[in-house]
N, C-alpha and C positions, 0 to 999 in steps of 0.2 A: 504493500500500500504506500510505500515511500516513493514510487515512481508512477508516472502517468500510465505506463504499460501495465504495471501491476494493479493499479486501481481499475483500469478498464477490464482486465482479465477477471478479477474477483468481484467487480461491481461494488466495491467498498472503498471508503476513504476514512482516514483517521481524524478523530476529534480529540484534542488534548485539553486537560485542565477542567476544574470544576465549573467555571462560568460557561464554557462552550458546551460541555456535556449537559448541564442544566438547561441551557437554551434549546438544545436539540430535543430534549424530553418535553420541555414546555411547548415547543412548536409541533409536537407529535410527529417529528421526523422519524422515519423507520430506522431503528437501530438493530443490528444483528446481536450485539452484546456490549456489555460494559466491563472493563477490566480495571481492577484496583490493586494496589500493592499490599502484600500481607503485613508489612511493617506499619502501615497507616490504617488499615481496615481489617481488623480481625472480626469474625462473625458477631454482628450486633454492636460493634464498636467502631469508632472513627470520629472525624471532625463532626461536631453536632450539626453544623449547617448542611452537611452532605447526607446524613442518615435519612432524612425524609426523601431526598432524591433517589437514593438506592432502594428504599422501600417502595416508592412509587414505581420505579422501573421493574422491580420484581413483581409487583402487583399487576403490571401490564404485560407480564410474560417475557420481559427482556432479561435474558440470563446475565447474572453478575458473577464474574470469576475473580478469584484472588490469585495473584502471581508474585513470585519472589522478586525482590527489588532489582537484582542484577538482570534478570530476564526482561523485566518491565522496561528498564532503561535501554535495552537493546531494541525493543519494539517502538519506544517513544522517539519522536523527532527532536524535541527540545533538549537543550543541554542540562537543564535542571527540571526534570519532570515533577509534576505536582501530585503524582500518585493516583491519577484517574484518567482514563481515556475510553473512548467508545469506537467500536467498529460500526461505521455508519453506511447505510446503503445508498448507492448512487440512484438518482431518479431515472425514469425512462429516458432513453436517448432521443426520442423523437416525440416531443410534446406538441400539441396543437398550438399554433401561434394565436395570440390573443385577439379579441374583438377590438375594432378601432375606436369605438365610442369612448371619448374621454381619455384616450391612451396617452400615457407619458412614460417613455422608456429610454434606455441607453443601448447603443450598439458599440461594442469595443472591438476595434480593428487593429490587430497587430501590437497590442500593448504587451510588452514582454516581462515586465516586473510583476511577479505575483503579489508583492506587497501593495502595489498600486491597485491591482485587481481587487484585493481584499478591502482596501479603503473605499473603493468605489462601491462595492457591495454594501458596506456599512452605511455610506452616504445615501445610496438608493433606498435602502430599507428605512432609514430615518425620514426620507422625503415621501414615503408612501408608494414608491415604485414597486410594481409587482413582477415585471418581466425585464430580464437582462439578456441581450443578444451578444454572442461571441462568435467571431469568425476564425477560421484556421490561421495559425501563426500567433494567436493570442495565448498568453500564459494560462495554464490549467487552473481554473477557479477552485478545484478540489485539492490542490497541493496544500501541504501543511501551512506554509507561510501565508497563502491567500486565505485559508480558512481562519487562521488565528487573527489576521488583520481585519477580517470581516466582523469580528466581535459578535458573531451570531447572525449577522445579516444573511449569510448563505442559506439559512434555514427558512427564510421568509421571502425568498425570491424564486421565480421560475427561471432557470437558466436554459437558454436555447442555443445550441451550438450547431451552426449550419454555414454553408458558403455565403459569402457576402451577397451574391446575386439573388439568393433565395430571400434574404431580408429586404433587399431593395425592391424586388418584384412584389413582395407582400405589401410594402408601404405604398407602392404605386397603385396596386389593385384596390387598396382600402382607403386611399386618399389620406394617408398619414404623411405629414410633412417631415422630410428629413432635413435636419440642421447639422451642418458639418463644422465642427470646431476647427478654426484656422486662425492662429495668431497673426498671420501675415496679410489677411485681407477679409473682405466680406462686410456685412452689416454689423454695426455695434449691437451687442446683445440687448442693450436697453431699448433699442429702436425696433427690435424684431418682435413679431407677434407670435407668442407661444400659447395663445389661448385655445387653439384647436389641437387635435391629435398631433403629437409631436414625438419624433425619435431623434435624439441627439447622437451623432456619430463622433466618437473620439478615437484618436489613433495613436500610433507609436510615439513614445515619449519625446523623441527629437525630430522624427521625420513627419509626424502627423499621419492622417489616414492615407491609404493608398489611392492612386489616381481614380480608380473606378468609384470609390467612395466619395471622393471630392466632387466628381462629376454627377453624383447621384442625388445631390441635395443643394440646399441654399447654404452658402458659407456664412458663418457667424463668428465674430471675434470678441474677445474680452480685452479692452484697452489695458496697456501696460505703461502708465505714465512715468513710472520710475526708471524705465529703460531696460528692464529684464527682457531676455530673449523669449521666455515662455513661462507659463505656470505649470506646476505639477498637474498631471492629468486628473488626479482625484480631486484636487481643488477646483479645477475647471468644471468637472462634473457637478460639484456641489453648487457652484455659482449659477450654472445654467438651470439646474433643476429647481433651485429655490426662486429664481426669477420667473420660471414658468408657474410655480405655485403662487407667487405674489400676483401675477397677472390673472390667474384663474380665480383667486379669492378676492380681488379688488372690485 
């Protein structure tokens, strides 16, 4: 489960730490099992705040296994494991794309840093986004770094992984406006109308979206009066999403 190939083969990904495991259970995300260390969790004992979580998991039929610390550390991805992790099931590979009414979403095109993917998932969750589109060449959202950076957001989003053209065709057929983030040109985001169904396309941290993506929508930019070359892509996602929310709620 530490590699993309392994995750796809077993249809599982790792979730580490009490906060993320609790968020997965809270969101009713399907778990294969929960694993805890023998040192911290003997039967009926353990950190008081986690005992209700383990009891809830067992009541829902989720197996809870206790493992020796040395073996647990080999399974965990973090340098200082917190003594609890979950083997979490990957969702279906081909979910139906959403209805366009009131749609607000993000399309990630070639973003390579899993930490940025995770922060974008966290931001999208906070903004009430339900669907996240990812194209080939984008970092795996189920990698450990992305999952941890999402702070639980991954359990509240539908992740769609398809070729770019499939998403652009869907947007065209459903009259969803594609807005392409481009720091070098396009309309100022304050002047753009995000009140209708909108899909924000964000690309590679330094190169931006690929040519097909840039040609598939309206370019929009976030001014950088301080002279910086660009913003972090997760920060850009937050600015655009919350501007769309502001317009829709005004």
